[in-house]
C-alpha positions in Angstrom: 0.0 0.0 0.0 1.6 3.3 -1.1 2.0 6.0 1.5 0.5 9.4 0.4 2.3 12.6 0.5 1.1 14.5 3.5 1.9 17.9 2.1 -0.2 17.1 -1.0 -3.1 16.1 1.3 -2.8 19.4 3.2 -2.9 21.4 -0.1 -5.9 19.4 -1.3 -7.6 19.9 2.0 -7.6 23.7 1.4 -8.8 23.3 -2.1 -11.6 21.0 -1.0 -12.7 23.4 1.7 -12.9 26.2 -0.9 -15.1 23.9 -3.0 -17.2 23.1 0.1 -17.8 26.8 0.9 -18.7 27.5 -2.7 -21.3 24.7 -2.5 -24.3 25.9 -0.3 -25.2 23.2 2.2 -27.8 24.6 4.5 -29.2 21.9 6.8 -31.5 19.5 4.9 -30.0 20.9 1.6 -26.6 19.2 1.7 -27.0 17.0 -1.3 -24.5 18.7 -3.6 -21.8 19.0 -1.0 -22.1 15.3 0.0 -21.5 14.2 -3.6 -18.5 16.6 -3.8 -16.9 15.0 -0.8 -17.8 11.5 -2.0 -16.1 12.2 -5.4 -13.0 13.3 -3.6 -12.8 10.1 -1.5 -13.4 8.0 -4.7 -10.2 9.5 -6.1 -8.3 7.7 -3.4 -10.1 4.4 -4.1 -12.5 4.3 -1.1 -15.9 2.7 -1.4 -18.4 5.2 0.0 -21.8 4.4 1.4 -24.6 6.9 1.5 -27.9 7.4 3.3 -29.8 10.6 2.9 -27.0 13.2 2.8 -24.7 11.2 5.0 -21.6 9.5 3.6 -19.2 7.1 5.3 -16.3 4.8 4.4 -13.8 2.7 6.2 -10.1 1.7 6.0 -8.9 -1.7 5.0 -5.4 -1.7 6.7 -6.4 -3.4 10.0 -6.1 -7.0 11.2 -9.1 -9.0 10.0 -10.1 -10.5 13.3 -13.3 -10.7 15.3 -14.0 -7.9 17.9 -11.5 -5.5 16.3 -11.8 -2.2 18.0 -13.2 0.6 15.9 -12.7 4.4 15.9 -15.3 6.7 14.2 -14.1 10.0 12.8 -17.1 12.2 12.3 -17.9 15.8 11.4 -20.8 17.6 9.6 -21.0 19.3 6.3 -24.3 21.3 6.9 -24.3 24.9 7.9 -26.8 27.4 9.4 -28.4 30.0 7.2 -26.3 33.1 6.8 -27.3 36.2 8.7 -27.9 39.6 7.1 -24.7 41.2 8.3 -22.2 39.4 6.0 -19.9 41.9 4.1 -18.8 39.2 1.6 -20.9 36.6 -0.2 -21.2 33.7 2.4 -21.2 31.2 -0.4 -18.0 32.4 -2.1 -14.7 31.5 -0.4 -12.4 34.4 -0.1 -8.7 33.9 0.7 -6.8 36.7 2.4 -3.3 35.5 3.0 -3.7 33.0 5.9 -7.4 33.6 6.3 -10.2 31.7 4.5 -13.6 33.4 4.8 -16.9 31.8 4.0 -20.0 30.1 5.5 -19.1 26.9 7.2 -15.4 27.5 6.9 -14.9 27.3 10.7 -18.1 25.3 11.6 -17.3 22.7 10.6 -15.7 22.7 7.2 -12.1 23.0 8.5 -12.7 19.9 10.7 -14.3 18.0 7.8 -11.3 18.4 5.5 -8.8 17.8 8.2 -10.5 14.6 9.3 -10.7 13.5 5.6 -6.9 14.1 5.1 -6.2 12.3 8.4 -8.3 9.3 7.4 -6.7 9.1 3.9 -3.2 9.3 5.4 -3.8 6.7 8.1 -5.6 4.4 5.7 -2.5 4.3 3.4 -0.1 3.2 6.2 1.0 -0.4 6.3 -1.4 -1.4 9.1 -3.4 0.1 12.0 -4.2 -1.8 15.2 -7.9 -0.7 14.9 -10.6 -0.3 12.3 -11.2 3.3 11.2 -14.6 4.7 9.9 -15.0 8.2 8.5 -18.5 9.7 8.4 -19.3 13.1 7.1 -22.9 13.8 8.1 -25.9 16.0 7.7 -28.4 18.1 9.8 -26.1 18.6 12.8 -27.1 22.2 13.1 -30.8 21.3 13.5 -30.2 18.0 15.4 -32.2 16.4 12.5 -33.5 12.9 12.3 -31.8 12.4 8.9 -28.3 13.2 10.3 -25.8 11.0 12.0 -28.3 9.2 14.2 -30.0 7.8 11.1 -26.8 5.8 10.2 -25.3 4.9 13.6 -26.9 1.4 13.5 -25.3 0.8 10.1 -21.8 1.5 11.2 -21.5 -1.5 13.5 -19.9 -1.5 16.9 -18.0 1.7 17.7 -15.5 1.8 20.6 -14.5 5.5 20.3 -15.8 8.5 18.5 -13.8 11.6 17.5 -16.1 14.4 16.7 -14.7 17.3 14.6 -16.0 20.7 15.8 -14.1 23.9 16.3 -12.2 23.5 19.6 -8.9 25.1 18.7 -7.7 21.4 18.6 -8.1 21.1 22.4 -10.1 18.1 23.7 -13.6 18.3 25.1 -14.0 15.2 27.3 -17.5 16.3 28.4 -20.3 18.3 26.7 -23.5 19.7 28.0 -26.8 18.1 26.8 -30.1 19.8 26.0 -33.7 19.4 27.0 -36.5 21.6 25.5 -39.9 21.5 27.2 -43.1 23.0 25.8 -45.5 23.9 28.7 -49.1 25.0 28.7 -50.9 26.7 31.6 -54.7 26.2 31.4 -57.2 28.6 32.9 -60.7 29.8 32.0 -61.8 32.7 29.9 -63.8 35.6 31.3 -64.4 39.4 30.9 -61.6 41.4 32.3 -64.0 44.2 33.4 -65.9 41.7 35.6 -62.7 40.1 36.7 -64.1 36.6 36.1 -62.4 33.5 34.8 -59.0 31.9 35.7 -56.0 33.7 34.3 -53.7 31.3 32.6 -50.9 33.9 32.5 -50.9 34.0 36.3 -50.7 30.2 36.5 -47.7 30.3 34.1 -45.9 33.1 35.9 -46.2 31.3 39.2 -44.7 28.2 37.6 -42.0 30.3 36.0 -41.1 31.8 39.4 -40.8 28.3 40.9 -38.5 27.3 38.1 -36.5 30.5 38.4 -35.7 29.6 42.0 -35.0 25.9 41.3 -31.5 24.8 42.0 -29.7 21.7 40.6 -27.4 20.5 43.4 -25.1 18.1 41.4 -22.3 20.3 40.1 -19.8 18.9 37.6 -16.1 19.7 37.8 -16.0 19.9 34.0 -19.4 21.3 33.1 -20.5 23.2 36.1 -24.2 23.2 37.1 -27.2 22.1 35.1 -29.0 25.4 34.0 -32.6 26.1 33.3 -34.1 29.1 31.5 -37.6 30.0 30.3 -36.9 31.4 26.9 -40.4 32.0 25.4 -43.9 32.9 26.6 -47.1 33.6 24.8 -50.6 34.1 26.1 -53.8 36.1 25.6 -55.9 37.0 22.5 -57.0 40.6 23.3 -56.8 43.1 26.1 -60.3 42.6 27.5 -60.4 38.8 27.7 -59.0 36.8 30.6 -56.7 34.2 28.8 -57.4 30.5 29.2 -54.1 29.4 27.7 -50.6 30.6 28.3 -47.6 28.7 26.8 -44.0 28.9 27.6 -40.8 27.1 26.7 -38.1 25.8 29.0 -34.4 25.4 27.9 -32.3 23.1 30.1 -28.6 22.6 29.6 -27.5 19.4 31.4 -24.3 18.1 32.9 -23.3 14.5 33.1 -24.5 14.0 36.6 -28.2 13.9 35.6 -30.1 11.7 33.2 -32.5 13.6 30.9 -35.5 11.5 32.0 -34.7 12.3 35.7 -34.7 16.0 35.0 -37.9 15.9 33.1 -39.7 14.2 36.0 -38.2 16.7 38.5 -39.6 19.6 36.5 -43.0 17.9 36.0 -43.4 17.6 39.7 -42.5 21.2 40.3 -45.1 23.0 38.0 -48.9 22.9 37.5 -48.7 23.5 33.8 -49.0 20.6 31.4 -45.6 19.7 30.0 -44.5 18.1 26.7 -40.8 17.3 26.0 -40.0 18.7 22.6 -36.4 17.4 22.7 -35.1 15.0 25.3 -32.7 12.8 23.3 -29.7 15.1 23.4 -27.7 13.8 26.3 -24.7 15.1 28.1 -21.5 13.5 27.0 -18.6 12.3 29.2 -15.6 10.1 28.7 -13.4 8.7 31.5 -10.4 11.0 32.0 -8.3 7.9 32.2 -9.4 6.6 28.8 -6.4 5.9 26.5 -7.4 8.6 24.0 -7.5 11.2 26.7 -4.1 10.1 28.1 -2.8 10.1 24.5 -4.2 13.7 23.9 -2.4 14.9 27.1 0.8 13.3 25.9 0.7 15.2 22.6 0.1 18.5 24.4 -3.7 18.8 24.2 -5.7 20.5 27.0 -8.9 18.9 28.2 -12.0 20.7 29.2 -15.8 20.6 29.4 -17.8 22.1 26.5 -21.0 24.2 26.9 -21.9 23.8 23.3 -23.9 20.9 21.8 -22.7 18.6 19.0 -23.5 15.2 17.5 -21.7 13.7 20.5 -25.0 14.0 22.3 -26.6 11.2 20.3 -23.6 8.8 20.2 -24.0 6.0 22.7 -20.3 5.2 23.0 -17.2 7.0 24.3 -16.4 10.2 22.4 -14.2 13.2 22.5 -14.7 16.5 20.6 -11.6 18.0 18.9 -11.5 20.1 15.8 -10.0 23.0 13.8 -11.1 26.6 14.4 -12.6 28.5 17.2 -16.2 28.0 18.5 -16.6 31.8 19.0 -16.5 32.3 15.2 -19.3 29.9 14.5 -22.6 31.3 13.2 -21.1 34.8 12.9 -21.0 37.1 9.9 -17.8 36.6 7.8 -17.0 33.4 9.5 -13.4 32.4 8.9 -10.7 29.9 9.6 -6.9 30.2 9.3 -5.2 28.0 6.7 -2.4 27.4 9.2 -4.9 26.1 11.7 -6.0 23.4 9.2 -2.3 22.4 8.5 -1.6 22.1 12.2 -4.9 20.4 12.8 -4.1 17.6 10.4 -0.7 17.1 12.1 -2.4 16.9 15.5 -5.0 14.4 14.4 -2.4 12.2 12.9 -0.2 12.5 16.0 -3.1 11.6 18.2 -4.1 8.5 16.2 -1.0 7.1 14.3 0.5 5.3 17.2 -2.7 5.0 19.3 -3.7 1.8 21.0 -6.7 1.0 23.2 
């Protein structure tokens, strides 16, 4: 098996990212960019599988034995919709010396191309002690049902996931989860002049006040406390009618010390309003700090931390870390950018992390 030139892979990674930026891939509209990436992988002889707008492939240079341990390299090719404050065309890559500007450049195009280069390089070595799967997936930005969770069962047993998101190539060993609850307070209509009826807004505000003062006692060393915020409220149809319905939305960011189902039941017992979980499958992620990949990351100079932001880690039922090129603070911002030097260094760090890795 011929070893590929790493410098060539790095140069191709930059050109591939430019093509990715120039190919709009808003969540649920990633079809064109998925074929673009698939075509690139075909050039290196990989057989690529596809479902919806997700693509994946695997290496062949591992011992063909039962129970071989498997590492998944994953990142997403979808983007959010661009805001109105872009100075440049978000769908046209602009190179300014070391800076590459364009929608999805930082989140998560830089990680996508870096993981692809890493996968190709490792797959062309003589042999790895583990099986390697690369998946570039859809709908991460909307936690969509046709994203990575639609293919996890087709990938087989995974022992470790490496999720590419902009972390400045530091390693998130824990990540907050998310619960969204839709709540409805029910009252009874009446004429405001006669002060009759049961005001649903008052029921809702009493519940909201209870939630405002609710405290989650289990505090994580990595992720801090679980937090709760009421982020939306709506009630009433006109000024002279006592409202019989008031709806509000609860946003909960969870640490690894609570199960989502446990938190939902805690909230249900706390309020009088009816409650319907809109999203409860996005769990907090945590990997043992003594896991070999964490020890390896420290050995190659990576810092470990707990991440407040959500990624596809939340739906992966196996050990994962989050590490990727770029900086999270640039994500979803006008004139999003990544530095080309960050991509070059990111590829080196990924390879250093994995080339001599053993479970």
